[in-house]
Structures are given as structure tokens and as C-alpha cells.
Phi, psi and omega in degrees: 000313182292323179298310185297331176289323175298316180298316180304310183300317174297319181278348179291335176286336187274153175297159173287144189253140183236145169271119183242153181236125180240114179276124179262131183294126185090353180264163187289315185217172180282161174262129179240128173204166179268135178226160169275149190289342178260016174281147181285151177294336171296316180296325178292318182291323172300321175293325178284324174293319176294317176295326176295320181287320177299322180283349180075030186287158176239148002287160178282127186264316190108173184247352182285108182287353180284348181264018188222156175234144181242120176250150180267131193289334181242029176233189175303170192276356181288143174288153176282141181291140182296334187266355176274164182281156178290331184262006178288338177262352178075009179268156175234359179240125186227164181233130179251122184232149165291145178292147179288137182271143172270154181294137183244106174235134177268321175215161175291127176089005183273149180281359178279010181282138177259118181264122178274145179287144176274145183266139178071017187267083180097172182251171182296330187286326178291328173292323181289322178288324176294319181295311181298324182294327180296321186274339180258120182276149178273154191285000000 
């Protein structure tokens, strides 16, 4: 009885802890872990990337937290600022996305150009047919 009261008094001075769920765009399922509500968004992104890599999930994301944005799933569409606390918006479900990359071209027509995938360009049936046609040799 006395021990339980001491534990309650010790935890009363600490910040509340939250079980958060982070969906990674392109991954199979969410990452769940416990954080303090006064932890910074940048630290949560870093923890999520480390947990994602430790579990060996695909696609491989990298470890630079500056390349990612964290969105609250049930709030407005703006990304959370890295220096605000994770508990400030009241959400527990988040979405982790890579920041959009700008096209890097040195000269026109050079192979060093990075092509970004176009969103909504064709259907999935066309993609499958194109993929199958590349693998099947004609007689």
C-alpha cells in the first residue's frame, strides 16, 4: 500500500505519457510507441525512423529527420513544426511523409536528371501491362 502511494507521487511530477501511432506512407502498418507529451516533434520523428529501421520495414526511408514531415491524422493538413511539442495538438495518430524533393538538373538532356513520379498519371492496369510486356519476350 505504501509503495503504490510513493510510485503515484513520483509519477505526478512527470509529464503525461501518450501511446502514439505513426503511419508511414508506403509502409504496411503503423509504428506504435510511448512518448511524453512534452517531447518535441523532431525527437518523435527521430524515434519513429529508428524504430522503423530496427524493424526492417520497407521501403527504406533513411535516418535524416530533416527529410520528413509529421502530420496529425485527425487535424488540419499542415505539417507539425519540429520544435513544438507532440502533445500540443491533442492527437495520437500521425502520418510520417517524406518532404517533396526539388528536381535537380544540371543541363537539359543530361542523364543526371532525377525524374519524380507523376501523381495520377495513368491507371494501375496500364502499369501492370507495361511491366508484363517488358518481361515477356515475343516469338
